[in-house]
N, C-alpha and C positions, 0 to 999 in steps of 0.2 A: 448277451451283449453287454460290455462292460464299459461304461462312460468314460471311465479315466484313461481308456486306450482308444476308443471310438471317436472321441469329441463330438458328441451328438449336439450340437447347438442348431435345431432346426426352427428358425425364426419365420417360417412360412407358418408353421402350426402355432407360433407364438401371435402371429398377425391375425389369425382366422379364430383362436381362442378370445382374444381381445374384440375381436368385433361381435362374436356372439355373445359374449358377457355385456357388451354395450347395447345390443338391442334388447337384452333379457333384462338390462337395467331400465331400461325405457318403459318396461311393461310393471315397474314397481313404482317408480319416481314420479308416474303421470299421476297418481294420487293425489299426492302434494300439491299439484299444480291446478288440480280441478276442484281441490277441498271445498273451497267458495262456495263456487257454481254448484256442487253437490247438494251442498246444505240448502241453497235456494232453490235448486231445482226440484229436490224431493220434499220440501218442506220439514227439514228435520234441523235440530239446534247443532249448534257445533259442538256442545257437550256431548251429543248422541254420536256424532259424526265421528269424533275423537276415538269413540271405542272401535269403529272400522279397522283404523291401521292397527290397533292394539291387538285385536282378533288376528289379523295378518301377522304381526311379531310373534304371538305364542304359537300359532301353526309352522311360521316358518321356523322358528328356534326348535320345535319340536321334530319337525321335517329334519333339520340340521342334523339330528342327533340319529333319525332314523336312515337318512340317506347317507349321512357322513361313514357309518357302518356297512351299507350297502355297496355304495361307491368304491369301496377297496375292493370289491369281489365280484364286481360285473364290467363288461366291456364299454370303457367310459363314452366308445363314438355313442352306441346305441343309447346309453343312458340321458346324453345330452339331446338326443332326439326327442326322446318321452318328454323331456322337460321343455324343450320349444313347443311341442305340440300342446303340452298342458297348460302353459302360460298364454299362448295365442288364443286358445278355445276361451279359457277364462275372461281374459279381456276382451273378446267378441261378445260374450254373452253378457257382460256388464253392461257394453253399450246400446244394449238393448233392454236393459232393466229398468223398472220403474217405480220398484219399492225398495225403501231402505233393508229390509232382512234378505231380500236377494242380492243385494250387492255385498252387504254383509257375508254372506255363505261363500259366495263367488270369489270375493277378495280373499277370504281364507284360504280357498282352495289354491288361488295364485301363490300364496304363501307356500303352500307344501312344494308346487312344482319350481318355484324359484329356488328353494333349498337345495335342488339337486344339482345346482351348475357349479357352485364354487368348488366345491371338496372334488368332483371329478375332473373339472378343468385344471386345478393344481396338480391332481395326479398324474394327469395325462402328460403335462408340461415339465413334471419330474422326471419323468419318463426319457424326455426329449432332450434335456439341458444338462450339464455340467454343474455339479454344486459350485463352482466360482461363478456361474452365471444367475445362481437364484435370486439375489437381489435386483438384478435387472429382468428377471420374469416377474417378480412379484411388483415393481415399479410399476411395468408396462400393464398387467392386468389391472392394477388401481388408475391408472390413468385412464382405461377405458370406461371406468365407473364415474370418472369426471367430465369426460367429453359427453357421457349421458345425461348427466345434471343440467351440462350446456345447452345440450339440445332440447331435456325436456322442459327446462325454465325459460330458454329464450323462445325456441321454435314451436312449443306446444302452448308456451304461456302468453306468447305475445302474438304469432300468428292465428291462434286459435281464439283470441281475445274475445272476438264476437260470435264465434260458433258454440254451438250447445254443449253442456258437460260431455255428453255421452261421445263427442267425437276425439277427447281427449284419451280413450279408451280404443276404440275403432281404428284409430291410424296406429299405433304403436302394435296392435294386433295383427294388421296386415303387413307391416315391415318386417314382424317375427315369422310370417308365413313365407315370406322371400327367403329369409336365412336358414328357415327348416328346409327349403330346397337345396341350398348351396351345402350346408352341412350333412344332408342326406346323400350327395354326390360326393363328399369327402369321406364320409365314413364307408362307402361302398369301394372305395380305393384303397381304404385302410381298415379291412376287416379283422385282420389278425395283428393289433396292436402287441408291441414287443416289449414285455419289461427288463429292465437292465439288470444283468446277474447281481449286482452291487446292491440291490433292492430286496429287502427280503419278502418271502410269501406272505400274504395277508395272515396275521393271526384270528385265532377264534374271539369272539366277544369277552368270553370269562377272560382271556390272558389279555386283549384290550384293556379291559377294565383294572386288570392287576399292574399293567404297565402305567396307566394313568394315575392310579393310586400309588404305586411304587414313586414314580417321579414327582408326586406331589403337584400336579399339575391343575387340581383343583383351586389351587391358588391364583391362578391366573384366569379362571372360571369368574371369580368374584371380582377380579381386576376388570374384567371384560364385562362384567355386568354394569359396573357403575361407569365405565367409558361408553357404553351402549346407551345409559340413561342419558347422558349428556348430546353425544354426537346425533343420536338416531332421533331423539325426541326433538332436538331443534330442526332437523331436515324436514318432519312431518309439519310442525307448526311455523317454521320461519315465515312463510308468506303471510301467516296471520299475525304473527308478532310485528313484521314490519307494519302492516296496515293500523293495527291497535296503538302501538306505542308511539308511532310517528305520524298517523292520521292520513296516511298516503292511498291513494287508490290502487285498485289490482294493476293497472299497469306500470305506475313507478314503483311498486313494491316489486314487481318480478324483474326489473330493471336492476334495483339493489341485490336481487337474489344473485345476479351474473356476480356477485363478491364471492357468493360461497364455493361454487366450484374452483373460480379461484385461488380460493384458500385452501382448498381441499390439494389442489397441485403444490401449492406452496407448502403444504405439509410435508409432502412427500420427500421435498428439496430439504426441509428442514431436517428431518428424522436422518436421510442419508447423510448430511453433512455432520450432524451429529455423531452418527454412527463412525464417520471416518475420523473424527477428532477425537471421539475416545475409544478409538483402536478396536472397534467393534465390540465394545463393552455394552451389550442390550440392557441390562440393568442399569446403568449409569444414564444411558439415553432416556430410557423410560421414565425415569426419575425426573429429569429435567424439562419433560415434554409435561408432566402432572404438575410441576411447580408452576408451571408458566399458564396450564389451565385453572388452577386455583386462584391466581393473581388475576386474571382477566374475568373471572366470575366475579371476585369482590370490586373489583372497577366498575363493572357493569351495574351491581348491585348499589354502588355509591353514586353514580351518576344519574339512576334512573333514566328518564327519558326527556333531561334537560339538554343533553348535547345531542343532537342525532345523530351527525356523521362519525362522533367519536364513538357512539353505539355501535354502529355499523361495522368500523374499523376494529374493535373489541369483538363481536361477534364474528367476524372474519378471522380473527387470528385464533379465536377460541376455537372454532372451527377446524383451522389449520391443525392447530397442535392435537386436537382430540383424533383427526383422522389419521396423524404421522403415528399416534400412540396406538390406533387400532391397526394400523397396517403392521404393527409388530408383530401382533398377536395372530390374527388370520392370514397375512400375506407371507411374512418372513419365517417365522418361527414354525411352522407346518414344513415349510420345504427343508428347513434345516434338520427336522426329525423324519427325513423323507426316507432314509436307510430301515427304518424300521417295518416299512410298508405299512405305516399309518397315516399316511397324509390326509385321506379323505376322514378318516376317523376322527383325528385331530380338529381339522377344519371343523367338522360336525360341533364337536363338543365346545370348542371355543367360540363358535357363531350361535350354539344355543344360547350360552350366557351373555351375550352382548345384546342379542334380541329380545332376551327376558327383561334385560334392563329397558330398552327401547319400549317393550310393551307397555311396560310398568310408566315410564315417562309419557307415552301418547295419551293415556288416559288422566294421569296425574296432571299435565299441564293443562289439557282442557277444564280439569275441574278447578285449577287454580287461577287461571286467566279469569275465568266467571267469577270467582270468589275474592281476588286479591289482587289483580291486576298484573301487570309486566313484572314488576319488581320483585315477586315472589320467587320467578323462575330461577334468575341468575344465583339468588341464594342455595337453591337445591343444588344447582351447579358446583357450588363452592363446597359444599358439605361433601359430595360425591368426590371430587377431586382431593379433598383432605383424606377420604377413608381410603380412595386409592394410592395417595403416598404412602400410607401407614402399611398396605399391603406390599407395596413395591419395598419398602423397608426392612420387611419380615420374609413369609414364606413365597412370594409372587417373585419378589426380588431373587432369591435362591433358585428358582426354576429359570427366570432370565439370564442368570450367570451361567448355569449348566448349560443352557441352550448356546451362549457364548463360547463355551469350551469344547461345543461337538466339532 
């Protein structure tokens, strides 16, 4: 099967993959919505609660490396079934947990199962779409994460306002079980997925490593680390930041949180407009996004908490730019490299880097909030943005330019 002649643009598969990833995302964003309640419910300090998402990110990042490589070599339909089962069970067991270490272990296990989704889904979609539609595919899949954020922070955050923290995990688990059934039917009717003839066979682990080193993609890993430090750290701690820096209660904090998924959506449009204006020059687009990140972080540090609404706008803009920059690395670039037969592997490597940054940010921000308060956080973001710009001007920029020329 050659896509250039067959024009395989299967939007039914795209819709189902987006829905599955939306549901999977509900089973990871729920922790941020329930963070404060968990702290109260199990009588643990926020400093220690911050370790739980750090463990998640470490396991998720490591799982991306493992599952990225495996994902290029197994039936993607079956692998998604395993992922849905694992994340549903992990969330269900957490809803019945009463101890800190139980939640810590189970949330770490959830991170491993979550790491199975993205690479396998993108690999499956790369088989079913022409390269000319990759930008649309990447955007649609990213929008599913934004919808999950809205559902998590609006539905879970407000509807369950008076409910115990356990319900934040029970309900997403039940929803995931429903989608397991839907995907099972889909997988049964597509038991023999077809790889297009213009995509290479999966290569060995050694060959994959040789390609990653030869292409110098490790520069993008460093870039991903700093972007993950900014964006994913903000995702975990945003509810707490709003409550502490603005003195808001949980209800009003969650209302403000709705600006974040809207900002993520804005980030996708910003990066697509910049790509078009820059004639698909990925390096130039990334550099513009990073400069914007640095300026927003510096502005947040300067104003502190004196201008709450301006603070919200700057956090939203920072989120938009970070999301757009990460979109380039883990959504668009892996599809650009699809002909190498390494979509899942490249996703795994890049995601590993991003979530290692997130793991550091989660614990780091918890400690910094306790010791120095809110203003220390945007200062760390500004430093991360500066280092990212330097990478983009150097080795990472070379890799991005090479992706532009493919």
